[in-house]
C-alpha positions as a Markdown table, in Angstrom:
| # | Residue | x | y | z |
|---|---|---|---|---|
| 1 | Met | -4.2 | 21.5 | -17.3 |
| 2 | Thr | -1.2 | 21.5 | -16.5 |
| 3 | Ser | 1.7 | 19.2 | -17.9 |
| 4 | Glu | 5.2 | 18.6 | -16.9 |
| 5 | Ala | 8.2 | 16.8 | -18.2 |
| 6 | Val | 12.1 | 15.6 | -16.5 |
| 7 | Phe | 14.5 | 15.6 | -18.6 |
| 8 | Val | 18.0 | 13.5 | -17.8 |
| 9 | Met | 20.0 | 13.9 | -20.6 |
| 10 | Val | 23.2 | 11.1 | -20.6 |
| 11 | Ala | 25.4 | 9.5 | -23.7 |
| 12 | Arg | 27.8 | 6.9 | -24.2 |
| 13 | Asn | 30.9 | 6.6 | -26.0 |
| 14 | Pro | 30.3 | 2.6 | -27.6 |
| 15 | Leu | 34.0 | 2.5 | -28.0 |
| 16 | Leu | 34.7 | 2.9 | -24.5 |
| 17 | Asn | 31.7 | 1.6 | -23.2 |
| 18 | Ser | 31.5 | 4.7 | -20.9 |
| 19 | Ser | 29.8 | 8.3 | -20.0 |
| 20 | Ser | 30.4 | 11.4 | -22.3 |
| 21 | Leu | 30.3 | 14.6 | -22.0 |
| 22 | Val | 26.5 | 16.1 | -23.1 |
| 23 | Asn | 26.9 | 19.5 | -24.3 |
| 24 | Lys | 25.0 | 22.4 | -21.8 |
| 25 | Leu | 21.9 | 23.7 | -23.5 |
| 26 | Gly | 21.5 | 27.2 | -24.1 |
| 27 | Ser | 19.6 | 30.0 | -22.7 |
| 28 | Ser | 19.3 | 33.4 | -24.4 |
| 29 | Thr | 15.5 | 34.3 | -22.7 |
| 30 | Pro | 15.0 | 35.0 | -18.7 |
| 31 | Glu | 12.6 | 32.5 | -18.7 |
| 32 | Glu | 15.4 | 30.0 | -20.6 |
| 33 | Lys | 17.4 | 30.6 | -17.2 |
| 34 | Ala | 14.9 | 30.7 | -14.8 |
| 35 | Ile | 13.8 | 27.5 | -16.3 |
| 36 | Val | 18.1 | 26.5 | -16.1 |
| 37 | Ala | 18.7 | 27.7 | -13.0 |
| 38 | Lys | 16.0 | 25.3 | -12.0 |
| 39 | Ser | 17.0 | 22.6 | -13.2 |
| 40 | Glu | 20.8 | 22.9 | -11.6 |
| 41 | Ser | 19.1 | 23.6 | -8.3 |
| 42 | Leu | 17.3 | 20.1 | -9.0 |
| 43 | Gln | 20.0 | 18.4 | -10.0 |
| 44 | Ser | 22.3 | 19.2 | -6.8 |
| 45 | Leu | 19.7 | 17.8 | -5.3 |
| 46 | Arg | 18.8 | 14.1 | -6.5 |
| 47 | Lys | 23.3 | 13.5 | -6.4 |
| 48 | Thr | 22.9 | 14.7 | -3.2 |
| 49 | Met | 19.6 | 12.6 | -1.8 |
| 50 | Ala | 21.4 | 9.6 | -3.8 |
| 51 | Arg | 24.2 | 10.4 | -2.0 |
| 52 | Glu | 22.7 | 10.4 | 1.1 |
| 53 | Ser | 20.5 | 7.9 | 0.6 |
| 54 | Leu | 20.0 | 4.8 | 3.1 |
| 55 | Leu | 21.4 | 2.6 | 0.6 |
| 56 | Lys | 24.5 | 4.3 | 1.5 |
| 57 | Thr | 24.8 | 5.7 | 3.9 |
| 58 | Ala | 23.5 | 4.6 | 7.9 |
| 59 | Pro | 21.2 | 7.0 | 9.8 |
| 60 | Asn | 22.5 | 10.0 | 11.1 |
| 61 | Lys | 21.8 | 11.0 | 14.9 |
| 62 | Glu | 18.9 | 12.5 | 14.0 |
| 63 | Glu | 17.0 | 9.7 | 12.3 |
| 64 | Arg | 17.9 | 7.7 | 14.6 |
| 65 | Ser | 16.1 | 9.2 | 17.2 |
| 66 | Leu | 13.1 | 9.9 | 15.1 |
| 67 | Ile | 12.9 | 5.4 | 15.0 |
| 68 | His | 13.2 | 5.3 | 18.3 |
| 69 | Asp | 10.5 | 7.4 | 19.1 |
| 70 | Ile | 8.1 | 6.1 | 17.0 |
| 71 | Phe | 9.2 | 2.8 | 18.1 |
| 72 | Ile | 8.8 | 3.8 | 21.7 |
| 73 | Asn | 5.2 | 5.1 | 20.5 |
| 74 | Thr | 4.3 | 1.2 | 19.7 |
| 75 | Leu | 4.8 | -0.3 | 22.5 |
| 76 | Asp | 2.5 | -0.4 | 25.7 |
| 77 | Pro | 3.4 | 1.8 | 28.3 |
| 78 | Ser | 2.3 | -0.5 | 31.1 |
| 79 | Gly | 3.5 | -3.7 | 29.7 |
| 80 | Thr | 7.5 | -4.6 | 30.3 |
| 81 | Thr | 7.9 | -6.4 | 27.8 |
| 82 | Phe | 8.8 | -5.6 | 23.6 |
| 83 | Lys | 6.6 | -8.5 | 23.2 |
| 84 | Val | 2.9 | -6.3 | 23.6 |
| 85 | Arg | 2.4 | -3.9 | 21.1 |
| 86 | Val | 0.8 | -0.5 | 20.3 |
| 87 | Lys | -1.0 | -0.1 | 17.0 |
| 88 | Pro | -1.2 | 3.4 | 16.0 |
| 89 | Glu | -4.5 | 4.3 | 15.6 |
| 90 | Gly | -5.7 | 3.5 | 11.4 |
| 91 | Thr | -3.2 | 0.8 | 11.4 |
| 92 | Val | -4.0 | -1.9 | 8.7 |
| 93 | Ile | -2.1 | -5.2 | 9.0 |
| 94 | Tyr | -1.9 | -7.5 | 6.0 |
| 95 | Ile | -1.2 | -11.2 | 7.1 |
| 96 | Ile | -0.1 | -12.9 | 4.1 |
| 97 | His | 0.0 | -17.3 | 3.1 |
| 98 | Gly | 4.0 | -17.9 | 3.3 |
| 99 | Arg | 3.1 | -20.0 | -0.2 |
| 100 | Ile | 2.8 | -16.3 | -2.4 |
| 101 | Leu | 5.9 | -14.9 | -0.1 |
| 102 | Phe | 8.3 | -17.1 | -2.4 |
| 103 | Ser | 6.4 | -15.8 | -5.5 |
| 104 | Met | 6.8 | -12.0 | -6.0 |
| 105 | Cys | 4.7 | -11.7 | -8.9 |
| 106 | Arg | 1.5 | -12.7 | -6.4 |
| 107 | Ile | 3.2 | -10.2 | -3.6 |
| 108 | Phe | 3.1 | -7.4 | -5.3 |
| 109 | Asn | 0.0 | -8.1 | -7.5 |
| 110 | Phe | -1.9 | -8.7 | -3.8 |
| 111 | Leu | -0.5 | -5.7 | -2.3 |
| 112 | Leu | -1.3 | -3.4 | -5.8 |
| 113 | Thr | -4.6 | -4.1 | -5.3 |
| 114 | Trp | -5.4 | -3.1 | -1.4 |
| 115 | Glu | -5.6 | 0.5 | -0.6 |
| 116 | Phe | -3.3 | 1.4 | 2.5 |
| 117 | Pro | -4.7 | 4.0 | 4.5 |
| 118 | Ile | -1.8 | 6.2 | 5.7 |
């Protein structure tokens, strides 16, 4: 059995109430240097993903095309309106009563009790 831990080192300056510099870890052996190099690449990947998040930027042309294709695949080819939809194979739909929608706790507890096949 293998365990893996992820550490993010952060520091706050209590006087300025802002971030502070963190001293870099030193690496002396080739194994440690490989670990540090891997962590630096993961850090840049994490920053890139945060910068390109859909919460901050709109989908690019490729993503919009993919979303549109998924939408088109849910339409009935013989239908002439958007009202007739085709469920993809293996899709499960849950309808939640309206009074539960107002209680976030109940929604998440309800969803966590079900297995969602993908």
